N, C-alpha and C positions, 0 to 999 in steps of 0.2 A: 471194505465199504463199497457197495455198488454205485455206479454212476452211469449217466447217459449224456448224450449231446443234444442240446437244443440249438440247432445251427452250429456255430463254432464254439459255443460255450458249454463247458463240461459242468454238469450239475450232480453233486454227490447226494445220495439219499439213503434212508433206511426203510425197510418194508418188513414189518413183523406182525405176527398174530394172524388170526383167521376171523372171518365174519364180515359184516358190512364195513366198507372202507371209510376211513376218515383221514384227510390230509391235513397236516399241521404246517403252518407257515410262520416262521419266526420273525422277530422284530429287528429293527436296525441295530447293527453292531453286535448282534447275538449270533447264535448258531442253533442248529437242530438239537445239539446236545445240551447247551446252556438253557435254552428256552423250554425244551420238551422232555429230554431224557433225565437230566439231573433233578428237576422238580417232580419227577415220577409221573408225568402225564402219560408217557408211552406205556408204562407198566399198568397204570390204573385203567386206561382204555382197553388194553389187552385183557385185563381181568374181567372187564365188562363185555367181553365177546366181540371186540372190534379188531379189524385189520388196520394197523396204524402205519401210515406213510408220512415221513417227515424229510425235508430236504434242506440243504444249505443254500440260501439265496445266492445268486450271482454276486461275486465280490466278497463273500462271507465264507467262513469255515473252510471246508475242503473243496468248495466249488471254484470255478475259474475266476480269476481276478482281472478286471477291466478298469481302465483308467480314463476312459472317455465318458463324460457325464451322459451323453446321448444314449449310451448302452443301457442306462438304468431308468429310462422313461417308464412310468408306472404301469402303462399298458403292456410294455415289453416284459417287465418283471412278472406281471400277472399271467402272461403267456407261458412262463415257465411252469406254472401250476398245471395248466391244461396239457402242456407238452409232456409232463411227467405222467399224467393220467393216460394220455395216448400211449406212451411207452409201456405202461403196465396194463394196457387194455382195460382200463376202468372207464366205463361210460359215464357213471354218475356217482358222486360221493358227497358226504358232509365235508365241509372245509372250515377249519378254525385257524384264524390268524391272530397275531398279537402285534399291535402298534403298526409298523410298516406292513407287516404281514396281513393285517386286517384291511389296510388300504388296498393292497393287491387283491385280496379276496373280494372286496366290495366292487372293484372294477370287473372281476370275473362274474360276480353275481349279476351285475347289470348287463354285461355284454353276452354272456353265455349261460343264461339261467338254467338251461336244460342239463347242464353238467353238474349242478349243485342240488343236492337233496335239501341241504340247509347251509346257512353261513353263520359262523360265530365270530363276532368282532370283539376280540379282547383288546384292552388297552387303547381304544379309540372311541371317542364320543363325537361331539360336534366339531372337534378338530379335523374330522374327515372333510369338512366343508369350510371351516373358518380358520384354518392355518395352524392346527395343533401339531405338535411334534417338533423335533430339533430343527433349527434353522442355520443361517450362515455362521452364527456364533459357534455352533458345534463343528462345522466344517473347518473353521479356522483353528479351533482347539485341536482337532485331529491332525492338522498340518503343523502345529507348533513343534518346536524342537524337543520340548519336554513338558511334562505336566506342570512343573514349577512355573512355566511361562504363561499358564492359562489362569486368568483371573475371573472370567465369567463363570458363575456357579453351575449353570446347566452344561456349559462346555466342559467344565472340569468333571462333572458326573459321567458324561459320555466318553471323555478321553480316558478316564480311569478305567471304565468298563472295557473299552477297546484294548487298553494295555493288559488288563486282567485276562482277556480272552485271546491275547496274542494275535490280534487282528491285523490285517493289512490296512493301515490307516489311510494310505493314499487312495486305495480302492473304495474305502468307506466314504471318504470326502467326495469322490466322484459320484458315488451312489446317492449321497445326500443331495447333491446339487441337481442330479438328473431326475430324481423321483419326487420332486416337490409339487407336481401338478395336483391341485385339489379337485375334489369332486364338487360339482355345483349342487345346489339345493334341488334343482329340477332332476338332475341325474340320480341323486340319492332317492328321490321319491319314486323313481322308476324301478327300484329294486323290488322284485316280486317274490323272491324265495323266502322261506321262513328264516328270520334273523333273530339272533340273541346278541345283545350289546352288553358287554361285561367290563366294568371300569371300577377301579378303586376309588373310594370316596375321598381319599387324600391325593389323588392323581392330578397334578397341576399341568401335565403335558397333554393328556388325552382330550380334555374338554368334557362338557356335560354329556353323560350317557342319556339322560332323560330328554335333552334337547334334540339329540339325534333320533331318539325313539319316536318323537312326535312327527318326524319327517318321513321315516321309512314305514310304509303301511304294514300294520299287523306285527311289528317287531316287539320283542320282549326285552326288558331292561333288567339287568342284574347288578346291583350295587355290591361291591366287595368292601366290607367295612374296614375303615382305618388302614387302608393299604395305598401306598403311592405307586408310581408307574413301575418301578423296579420290583417292589415286594409283592405286588398282586399276583405275579405269574404262578406261584406255587400254592396259592391260598386254598384252604379246604372249602370255603364257601364258593369260590370260583369253580372248583372241580365238581362239587355236588350240584351246583346250578347247571353246569354244562351237561353232566350225565342225565339230569332230569329233562333238560331240553331235548337231548338226543333221544331219550326214551319216548318222546311224543311223536317222533317221525314214524311214518309207515313205510 
């Protein structure tokens, strides 16, 4: 598995296929494999003539583990996307995130719009602005001695997921605490690249996709029917909608 260093942090990534590049940025407590390879996103995009790049966020998967929350400030994490693009000599690409990965993508879309041909925000709606996503309860669940000690239902979901993916739970707790900065309504309204917002209709973590769509000028909204935050990732409606959105780019 190839890797590169952004400063002192080693970032593991995959780079497969040929064609216009798309970067995939996974969600909190996930990995490039769990979010994008196993649900067949990588293979589907390659079949559609795309060069697919996906990486493990700092603190996740095969990338470097850090235990200082300051190392996970959301703008710093977004910088790993552009650093990987620089490493691969990619000037401009489509970028698709999921959940935390979408928040990272949104920061990059606002701060470096010239790098993004388009942005896809999977698994995040108005929570980008109004506090969606896991909170302190999840950090405490990750730090608990065992899953049996966790009573909070959202905390249990993320703790079980972290155990399933054999994640470094201490690094994840630091990431959660460091990456909590929300985007303001005014900042979101400044995003000028083409945006697709894709959220499951049963997703209680992401917040309303339509509400975020009203704030980001010209954005498109894709409802993923009857899917919650975890089960929307590999959904066929999601994939079809993304491929259609990408086909609109010039």
